[in-house]
NULUMLO-529838 format. One record per residue (C-alpha): z, x negated, y; residue in one letter. Coordinates in pm, whole numbers. Layout:
N
<rec c3="Z" c1="X" c2="Y" residu="A"/>
...
END
This chain:
328
<rec c3="16844" c1="-5425" c2="11507" residu="X"/>
<rec c3="16870" c1="-5757" c2="11651" residu="X"/>
<rec c3="16915" c1="-6126" c2="11561" residu="X"/>
<rec c3="17177" c1="-6300" c2="11782" residu="X"/>
<rec c3="17066" c1="-6656" c2="11650" residu="X"/>
<rec c3="16670" c1="-6583" c2="11617" residu="X"/>
<rec c3="16576" c1="-6932" c2="11598" residu="X"/>
<rec c3="16693" c1="-6986" c2="11193" residu="X"/>
<rec c3="16386" c1="-6767" c2="11153" residu="X"/>
<rec c3="16180" c1="-7047" c2="11200" residu="X"/>
<rec c3="16302" c1="-7160" c2="10840" residu="X"/>
<rec c3="16094" c1="-6903" c2="10676" residu="X"/>
<rec c3="15815" c1="-7190" c2="10782" residu="X"/>
<rec c3="15939" c1="-7377" c2="10470" residu="X"/>
<rec c3="15764" c1="-7125" c2="10232" residu="X"/>
<rec c3="15440" c1="-7275" c2="10303" residu="X"/>
<rec c3="15496" c1="-7605" c2="10159" residu="X"/>
<rec c3="15749" c1="-7482" c2="9925" residu="X"/>
<rec c3="15465" c1="-7236" c2="9720" residu="X"/>
<rec c3="15185" c1="-7472" c2="9842" residu="X"/>
<rec c3="15355" c1="-7734" c2="9583" residu="X"/>
<rec c3="15422" c1="-7478" c2="9311" residu="X"/>
<rec c3="15082" c1="-7404" c2="9299" residu="X"/>
<rec c3="14977" c1="-7720" c2="9267" residu="X"/>
<rec c3="15178" c1="-7813" c2="8993" residu="X"/>
<rec c3="15070" c1="-7521" c2="8820" residu="X"/>
<rec c3="14782" c1="-7774" c2="8667" residu="X"/>
<rec c3="15045" c1="-7957" c2="8501" residu="X"/>
<rec c3="15239" c1="-7710" c2="8310" residu="X"/>
<rec c3="14964" c1="-7609" c2="8032" residu="X"/>
<rec c3="15122" c1="-7736" c2="7672" residu="X"/>
<rec c3="14841" c1="-7878" c2="7415" residu="X"/>
<rec c3="14886" c1="-7892" c2="7016" residu="X"/>
<rec c3="14616" c1="-7990" c2="6786" residu="X"/>
<rec c3="14573" c1="-7716" c2="6541" residu="X"/>
<rec c3="14276" c1="-7663" c2="6275" residu="X"/>
<rec c3="14200" c1="-7306" c2="6341" residu="X"/>
<rec c3="14377" c1="-7109" c2="6658" residu="X"/>
<rec c3="14253" c1="-6719" c2="6448" residu="X"/>
<rec c3="14646" c1="-6719" c2="6355" residu="X"/>
<rec c3="14777" c1="-6782" c2="6714" residu="X"/>
<rec c3="14489" c1="-6530" c2="6866" residu="X"/>
<rec c3="14680" c1="-6236" c2="6665" residu="X"/>
<rec c3="14999" c1="-6315" c2="6733" residu="X"/>
<rec c3="15199" c1="-6135" c2="7023" residu="X"/>
<rec c3="15289" c1="-6241" c2="7320" residu="X"/>
<rec c3="15669" c1="-6360" c2="7356" residu="X"/>
<rec c3="15841" c1="-6108" c2="7663" residu="X"/>
<rec c3="15932" c1="-6498" c2="7797" residu="X"/>
<rec c3="15629" c1="-6572" c2="7885" residu="X"/>
<rec c3="15599" c1="-6318" c2="8148" residu="X"/>
<rec c3="15933" c1="-6420" c2="8300" residu="X"/>
<rec c3="15786" c1="-6769" c2="8357" residu="X"/>
<rec c3="15719" c1="-6713" c2="8719" residu="X"/>
<rec c3="16022" c1="-6503" c2="8802" residu="X"/>
<rec c3="16251" c1="-6786" c2="8866" residu="X"/>
<rec c3="16015" c1="-6937" c2="9156" residu="X"/>
<rec c3="15991" c1="-6543" c2="9297" residu="X"/>
<rec c3="16351" c1="-6574" c2="9297" residu="X"/>
<rec c3="16399" c1="-6875" c2="9506" residu="X"/>
<rec c3="16139" c1="-6838" c2="9755" residu="X"/>
<rec c3="16319" c1="-6454" c2="9806" residu="X"/>
<rec c3="16620" c1="-6639" c2="9808" residu="X"/>
<rec c3="16512" c1="-6885" c2="10115" residu="X"/>
<rec c3="16408" c1="-6567" c2="10305" residu="X"/>
<rec c3="16721" c1="-6351" c2="10248" residu="X"/>
<rec c3="16923" c1="-6669" c2="10340" residu="X"/>
<rec c3="16730" c1="-6733" c2="10670" residu="X"/>
<rec c3="16769" c1="-6380" c2="10790" residu="X"/>
<rec c3="17127" c1="-6421" c2="10738" residu="X"/>
<rec c3="17129" c1="-6713" c2="10933" residu="X"/>
<rec c3="16994" c1="-6502" c2="11196" residu="X"/>
<rec c3="17251" c1="-6303" c2="11199" residu="X"/>
<rec c3="17108" c1="-5916" c2="11191" residu="X"/>
<rec c3="17315" c1="-5684" c2="11424" residu="X"/>
<rec c3="17288" c1="-5354" c2="11412" residu="X"/>
<rec c3="17398" c1="-5170" c2="11784" residu="X"/>
<rec c3="17464" c1="-4817" c2="11891" residu="X"/>
<rec c3="17422" c1="-4812" c2="12294" residu="X"/>
<rec c3="17391" c1="-4535" c2="12592" residu="X"/>
<rec c3="17324" c1="-4652" c2="12976" residu="X"/>
<rec c3="17260" c1="-4445" c2="13252" residu="X"/>
<rec c3="17152" c1="-4594" c2="13573" residu="X"/>
<rec c3="17084" c1="-4455" c2="13936" residu="X"/>
<rec c3="16921" c1="-4703" c2="14163" residu="X"/>
<rec c3="16820" c1="-4611" c2="14546" residu="X"/>
<rec c3="16631" c1="-4892" c2="14685" residu="X"/>
<rec c3="16609" c1="-4933" c2="15095" residu="X"/>
<rec c3="16289" c1="-4921" c2="15309" residu="X"/>
<rec c3="16237" c1="-5278" c2="15485" residu="X"/>
<rec c3="15987" c1="-5306" c2="15768" residu="X"/>
<rec c3="15993" c1="-5666" c2="15944" residu="X"/>
<rec c3="15846" c1="-5733" c2="16251" residu="X"/>
<rec c3="15720" c1="-6090" c2="16282" residu="X"/>
<rec c3="15661" c1="-6247" c2="16608" residu="X"/>
<rec c3="15337" c1="-6462" c2="16555" residu="X"/>
<rec c3="15303" c1="-6558" c2="16969" residu="X"/>
<rec c3="15197" c1="-6890" c2="17070" residu="X"/>
<rec c3="15590" c1="-7050" c2="17077" residu="X"/>
<rec c3="15617" c1="-6955" c2="16750" residu="X"/>
<rec c3="15489" c1="-7301" c2="16685" residu="X"/>
<rec c3="15769" c1="-7481" c2="16825" residu="X"/>
<rec c3="15895" c1="-7753" c2="16625" residu="X"/>
<rec c3="16288" c1="-7713" c2="16659" residu="X"/>
<rec c3="16265" c1="-7547" c2="16328" residu="X"/>
<rec c3="16099" c1="-7723" c2="16071" residu="X"/>
<rec c3="15837" c1="-7750" c2="16024" residu="X"/>
<rec c3="15714" c1="-7490" c2="16277" residu="X"/>
<rec c3="15932" c1="-7168" c2="16352" residu="X"/>
<rec c3="15676" c1="-6944" c2="16231" residu="X"/>
<rec c3="15657" c1="-7145" c2="15908" residu="X"/>
<rec c3="16019" c1="-7140" c2="15868" residu="X"/>
<rec c3="16072" c1="-6765" c2="15950" residu="X"/>
<rec c3="15759" c1="-6708" c2="15650" residu="X"/>
<rec c3="15986" c1="-6903" c2="15405" residu="X"/>
<rec c3="16291" c1="-6749" c2="15467" residu="X"/>
<rec c3="16150" c1="-6416" c2="15461" residu="X"/>
<rec c3="15977" c1="-6486" c2="15127" residu="X"/>
<rec c3="16300" c1="-6518" c2="14950" residu="X"/>
<rec c3="16454" c1="-6285" c2="15103" residu="X"/>
<rec c3="16183" c1="-6028" c2="15001" residu="X"/>
<rec c3="16158" c1="-6170" c2="14644" residu="X"/>
<rec c3="16547" c1="-6099" c2="14572" residu="X"/>
<rec c3="16508" c1="-5746" c2="14649" residu="X"/>
<rec c3="16298" c1="-5589" c2="14355" residu="X"/>
<rec c3="16421" c1="-5246" c2="14387" residu="X"/>
<rec c3="16298" c1="-5196" c2="14801" residu="X"/>
<rec c3="15988" c1="-5118" c2="14943" residu="X"/>
<rec c3="15914" c1="-5360" c2="15223" residu="X"/>
<rec c3="15622" c1="-5466" c2="15449" residu="X"/>
<rec c3="15558" c1="-5664" c2="15721" residu="X"/>
<rec c3="15423" c1="-5557" c2="16101" residu="X"/>
<rec c3="15294" c1="-5868" c2="16332" residu="X"/>
<rec c3="15276" c1="-5885" c2="16732" residu="X"/>
<rec c3="15210" c1="-6105" c2="16977" residu="X"/>
<rec c3="14987" c1="-5948" c2="17262" residu="X"/>
<rec c3="14884" c1="-5660" c2="17004" residu="X"/>
<rec c3="15019" c1="-5533" c2="16720" residu="X"/>
<rec c3="14932" c1="-5471" c2="16362" residu="X"/>
<rec c3="15011" c1="-5364" c2="16005" residu="X"/>
<rec c3="14969" c1="-5665" c2="15754" residu="X"/>
<rec c3="15116" c1="-5493" c2="15489" residu="X"/>
<rec c3="15262" c1="-5146" c2="15459" residu="X"/>
<rec c3="15536" c1="-5043" c2="15262" residu="X"/>
<rec c3="15503" c1="-5170" c2="14945" residu="X"/>
<rec c3="15676" c1="-5249" c2="14584" residu="X"/>
<rec c3="15432" c1="-5522" c2="14494" residu="X"/>
<rec c3="15587" c1="-5789" c2="14647" residu="X"/>
<rec c3="15353" c1="-6047" c2="14538" residu="X"/>
<rec c3="15125" c1="-5891" c2="14703" residu="X"/>
<rec c3="15321" c1="-5887" c2="15023" residu="X"/>
<rec c3="15446" c1="-6248" c2="14957" residu="X"/>
<rec c3="15078" c1="-6377" c2="14981" residu="X"/>
<rec c3="15036" c1="-6168" c2="15238" residu="X"/>
<rec c3="15327" c1="-6366" c2="15410" residu="X"/>
<rec c3="15181" c1="-6679" c2="15327" residu="X"/>
<rec c3="14813" c1="-6573" c2="15499" residu="X"/>
<rec c3="14973" c1="-6469" c2="15845" residu="X"/>
<rec c3="14919" c1="-6755" c2="16138" residu="X"/>
<rec c3="14886" c1="-6853" c2="16468" residu="X"/>
<rec c3="14585" c1="-6711" c2="16666" residu="X"/>
<rec c3="14548" c1="-6391" c2="16436" residu="X"/>
<rec c3="14540" c1="-6164" c2="16764" residu="X"/>
<rec c3="14548" c1="-6242" c2="17105" residu="X"/>
<rec c3="14849" c1="-6394" c2="17266" residu="X"/>
<rec c3="15180" c1="-6285" c2="17406" residu="X"/>
<rec c3="15502" c1="-6136" c2="17337" residu="X"/>
<rec c3="15467" c1="-5730" c2="17317" residu="X"/>
<rec c3="15814" c1="-5677" c2="17107" residu="X"/>
<rec c3="15844" c1="-5324" c2="17203" residu="X"/>
<rec c3="15469" c1="-5228" c2="17023" residu="X"/>
<rec c3="15601" c1="-5435" c2="16726" residu="X"/>
<rec c3="15884" c1="-5226" c2="16683" residu="X"/>
<rec c3="15701" c1="-4909" c2="16748" residu="X"/>
<rec c3="15431" c1="-5011" c2="16502" residu="X"/>
<rec c3="15720" c1="-5101" c2="16233" residu="X"/>
<rec c3="15872" c1="-4734" c2="16311" residu="X"/>
<rec c3="15551" c1="-4536" c2="16236" residu="X"/>
<rec c3="15484" c1="-4676" c2="15928" residu="X"/>
<rec c3="15843" c1="-4576" c2="15794" residu="X"/>
<rec c3="15934" c1="-4263" c2="15989" residu="X"/>
<rec c3="15804" c1="-4042" c2="15727" residu="X"/>
<rec c3="15947" c1="-4212" c2="15431" residu="X"/>
<rec c3="16218" c1="-3964" c2="15235" residu="X"/>
<rec c3="16420" c1="-4311" c2="15167" residu="X"/>
<rec c3="16774" c1="-4244" c2="15328" residu="X"/>
<rec c3="16771" c1="-4619" c2="15420" residu="X"/>
<rec c3="16544" c1="-4749" c2="15639" residu="X"/>
<rec c3="16600" c1="-5088" c2="15801" residu="X"/>
<rec c3="16369" c1="-5329" c2="16041" residu="X"/>
<rec c3="16410" c1="-5675" c2="16085" residu="X"/>
<rec c3="16268" c1="-5806" c2="16401" residu="X"/>
<rec c3="16213" c1="-6190" c2="16467" residu="X"/>
<rec c3="16109" c1="-6314" c2="16796" residu="X"/>
<rec c3="16172" c1="-6596" c2="17025" residu="X"/>
<rec c3="16048" c1="-6469" c2="17336" residu="X"/>
<rec c3="16063" c1="-6194" c2="17617" residu="X"/>
<rec c3="15828" c1="-5893" c2="17629" residu="X"/>
<rec c3="15577" c1="-5934" c2="17861" residu="X"/>
<rec c3="15258" c1="-5731" c2="17693" residu="X"/>
<rec c3="15237" c1="-5344" c2="17553" residu="X"/>
<rec c3="15260" c1="-5012" c2="17643" residu="X"/>
<rec c3="15625" c1="-4978" c2="17484" residu="X"/>
<rec c3="15928" c1="-5175" c2="17596" residu="X"/>
<rec c3="16174" c1="-5263" c2="17354" residu="X"/>
<rec c3="16443" c1="-5003" c2="17472" residu="X"/>
<rec c3="16233" c1="-4717" c2="17457" residu="X"/>
<rec c3="16055" c1="-4840" c2="17107" residu="X"/>
<rec c3="16468" c1="-4886" c2="16963" residu="X"/>
<rec c3="16493" c1="-4530" c2="17095" residu="X"/>
<rec c3="16272" c1="-4412" c2="16878" residu="X"/>
<rec c3="16364" c1="-4550" c2="16565" residu="X"/>
<rec c3="16705" c1="-4411" c2="16656" residu="X"/>
<rec c3="16548" c1="-4110" c2="16661" residu="X"/>
<rec c3="16453" c1="-4154" c2="16266" residu="X"/>
<rec c3="16766" c1="-4306" c2="16174" residu="X"/>
<rec c3="16632" c1="-4672" c2="16145" residu="X"/>
<rec c3="16845" c1="-4971" c2="16212" residu="X"/>
<rec c3="16713" c1="-5255" c2="16394" residu="X"/>
<rec c3="16843" c1="-5608" c2="16325" residu="X"/>
<rec c3="16707" c1="-5826" c2="16594" residu="X"/>
<rec c3="16683" c1="-6191" c2="16557" residu="X"/>
<rec c3="16639" c1="-6440" c2="16798" residu="X"/>
<rec c3="16459" c1="-6759" c2="16687" residu="X"/>
<rec c3="16450" c1="-7102" c2="16875" residu="X"/>
<rec c3="16733" c1="-7369" c2="16944" residu="X"/>
<rec c3="16940" c1="-7430" c2="17280" residu="X"/>
<rec c3="16775" c1="-7647" c2="17565" residu="X"/>
<rec c3="16405" c1="-7790" c2="17517" residu="X"/>
<rec c3="16192" c1="-7787" c2="17204" residu="X"/>
<rec c3="15835" c1="-7963" c2="17136" residu="X"/>
<rec c3="15511" c1="-7743" c2="17056" residu="X"/>
<rec c3="15179" c1="-7829" c2="16940" residu="X"/>
<rec c3="14901" c1="-7701" c2="17128" residu="X"/>
<rec c3="14509" c1="-7719" c2="17117" residu="X"/>
<rec c3="14343" c1="-7827" c2="17458" residu="X"/>
<rec c3="13970" c1="-7994" c2="17473" residu="X"/>
<rec c3="14115" c1="-8296" c2="17407" residu="X"/>
<rec c3="14259" c1="-8233" c2="17077" residu="X"/>
<rec c3="14656" c1="-8106" c2="16993" residu="X"/>
<rec c3="14823" c1="-8272" c2="17252" residu="X"/>
<rec c3="15277" c1="-8241" c2="17215" residu="X"/>
<rec c3="15446" c1="-8035" c2="17495" residu="X"/>
<rec c3="15847" c1="-7945" c2="17573" residu="X"/>
<rec c3="15902" c1="-7608" c2="17681" residu="X"/>
<rec c3="16245" c1="-7458" c2="17770" residu="X"/>
<rec c3="16379" c1="-7211" c2="17511" residu="X"/>
<rec c3="16461" c1="-6917" c2="17691" residu="X"/>
<rec c3="16409" c1="-6567" c2="17562" residu="X"/>
<rec c3="16538" c1="-6174" c2="17631" residu="X"/>
<rec c3="16835" c1="-6188" c2="17461" residu="X"/>
<rec c3="17045" c1="-5887" c2="17632" residu="X"/>
<rec c3="16745" c1="-5696" c2="17558" residu="X"/>
<rec c3="16761" c1="-5751" c2="17151" residu="X"/>
<rec c3="17112" c1="-5708" c2="17171" residu="X"/>
<rec c3="17076" c1="-5341" c2="17345" residu="X"/>
<rec c3="16788" c1="-5272" c2="17068" residu="X"/>
<rec c3="17047" c1="-5381" c2="16769" residu="X"/>
<rec c3="17303" c1="-5211" c2="16964" residu="X"/>
<rec c3="17110" c1="-4891" c2="17044" residu="X"/>
<rec c3="17027" c1="-4841" c2="16615" residu="X"/>
<rec c3="17349" c1="-4948" c2="16518" residu="X"/>
<rec c3="17144" c1="-5258" c2="16355" residu="X"/>
<rec c3="17337" c1="-5662" c2="16479" residu="X"/>
<rec c3="17158" c1="-5916" c2="16661" residu="X"/>
<rec c3="17156" c1="-6300" c2="16573" residu="X"/>
<rec c3="17079" c1="-6625" c2="16717" residu="X"/>
<rec c3="16894" c1="-6855" c2="16493" residu="X"/>
<rec c3="16877" c1="-7191" c2="16634" residu="X"/>
<rec c3="16798" c1="-7400" c2="16292" residu="X"/>
<rec c3="16605" c1="-7304" c2="15934" residu="X"/>
<rec c3="17024" c1="-7307" c2="15806" residu="X"/>
<rec c3="17108" c1="-7087" c2="16059" residu="X"/>
<rec c3="16796" c1="-6872" c2="16011" residu="X"/>
<rec c3="16840" c1="-6891" c2="15610" residu="X"/>
<rec c3="17243" c1="-6741" c2="15663" residu="X"/>
<rec c3="17103" c1="-6456" c2="15895" residu="X"/>
<rec c3="16885" c1="-6312" c2="15590" residu="X"/>
<rec c3="17147" c1="-6383" c2="15363" residu="X"/>
<rec c3="17423" c1="-6161" c2="15536" residu="X"/>
<rec c3="17156" c1="-5901" c2="15629" residu="X"/>
<rec c3="17083" c1="-5884" c2="15245" residu="X"/>
<rec c3="17441" c1="-5862" c2="15190" residu="X"/>
<rec c3="17488" c1="-5574" c2="15440" residu="X"/>
<rec c3="17179" c1="-5380" c2="15294" residu="X"/>
<rec c3="17228" c1="-5387" c2="14925" residu="X"/>
<rec c3="17078" c1="-5086" c2="14752" residu="X"/>
<rec c3="17276" c1="-4857" c2="14559" residu="X"/>
<rec c3="17355" c1="-4878" c2="14186" residu="X"/>
<rec c3="17552" c1="-4711" c2="13950" residu="X"/>
<rec c3="17529" c1="-4820" c2="13594" residu="X"/>
<rec c3="17696" c1="-4683" c2="13300" residu="X"/>
<rec c3="17678" c1="-4863" c2="12949" residu="X"/>
<rec c3="17841" c1="-4878" c2="12627" residu="X"/>
<rec c3="17728" c1="-5104" c2="12334" residu="X"/>
<rec c3="17861" c1="-5173" c2="12020" residu="X"/>
<rec c3="17736" c1="-5415" c2="11807" residu="X"/>
<rec c3="17795" c1="-5449" c2="11402" residu="X"/>
<rec c3="17728" c1="-5754" c2="11199" residu="X"/>
<rec c3="17492" c1="-5699" c2="10925" residu="X"/>
<rec c3="17390" c1="-6040" c2="10772" residu="X"/>
<rec c3="17633" c1="-6006" c2="10487" residu="X"/>
<rec c3="17408" c1="-5812" c2="10282" residu="X"/>
<rec c3="17128" c1="-6062" c2="10319" residu="X"/>
<rec c3="17355" c1="-6342" c2="10204" residu="X"/>
<rec c3="17497" c1="-6159" c2="9911" residu="X"/>
<rec c3="17162" c1="-6109" c2="9808" residu="X"/>
<rec c3="17024" c1="-6443" c2="9847" residu="X"/>
<rec c3="17333" c1="-6603" c2="9647" residu="X"/>
<rec c3="17211" c1="-6303" c2="9404" residu="X"/>
<rec c3="16896" c1="-6388" c2="9334" residu="X"/>
<rec c3="16986" c1="-6789" c2="9342" residu="X"/>
<rec c3="17208" c1="-6696" c2="9032" residu="X"/>
<rec c3="16942" c1="-6545" c2="8854" residu="X"/>
<rec c3="16710" c1="-6809" c2="8897" residu="X"/>
<rec c3="16941" c1="-7035" c2="8725" residu="X"/>
<rec c3="17022" c1="-6760" c2="8471" residu="X"/>
<rec c3="16631" c1="-6703" c2="8371" residu="X"/>
<rec c3="16501" c1="-7086" c2="8420" residu="X"/>
<rec c3="16764" c1="-7237" c2="8221" residu="X"/>
<rec c3="16880" c1="-7006" c2="7966" residu="X"/>
<rec c3="16566" c1="-6773" c2="7898" residu="X"/>
<rec c3="16254" c1="-6981" c2="7981" residu="X"/>
<rec c3="16378" c1="-7320" c2="7910" residu="X"/>
<rec c3="16105" c1="-7576" c2="7858" residu="X"/>
<rec c3="16092" c1="-7886" c2="7657" residu="X"/>
<rec c3="16013" c1="-8174" c2="7853" residu="X"/>
<rec c3="15806" c1="-8509" c2="7705" residu="X"/>
END
């Protein structure tokens, strides 16, 4: 049983002051009569009306209880449903090299990538998602997991300087493939985000893409960076200094990686376009869900309403026709 308007159940709290006031008033209900002797009264039987003295109040309390339940509209439902869900394995390979500190995306490319990725993760509760980071080397920040709260916290802890600088795109991609190649899930995806050209590591991006293709893994490659120049904050012996860099990276290789694996290549030039890319990937890689549901609800408040009215009627009959009291 469920209630359509459960807020009306708070009316039951009115019973507390009603009962308290009734108990308080009992002190003034004792009638007194001066007699020379009470021996005769002690032997006289009690009237049956005496036993009904508290019944009207009990009926009123019961009426309030039943009326509150009726207003809350109890409902009985007959329901059956079946649901099958197939999640997707998604490994996110994130570039954390020095150029990811450029400020053409706000506040930096890395911070913008982390923020949008967090929203993407939280919007996909049925999927196993993991995180690989790379610069001059690569390591797994978080293996595939459905505990997305832990994954988001690990995303937030990612920062420049965690590993040696450089851009080992092939190594980062190969690491992501290795983390999901043995998964039994049918649909496997890698989201590769970088702003540079492969200049480190023993595995080139095309070879890593061929390995991904072998295991049926699609790669969505995202190149980050505006056209032209961008400012970047760098550490120097004199503190942080602003430098200007030219936005150049190997788009051709990223396109080949995506095409080789059946994925797509995207270019993110600002925060808005980066968010739009993740939204498109989200639409392309929806979990497969089949739901069959039947629900029939039946209103069940009339019995409670009729019972409340009956209690009020009985209270009136008993109070004014059976246990009438004579007021001073």
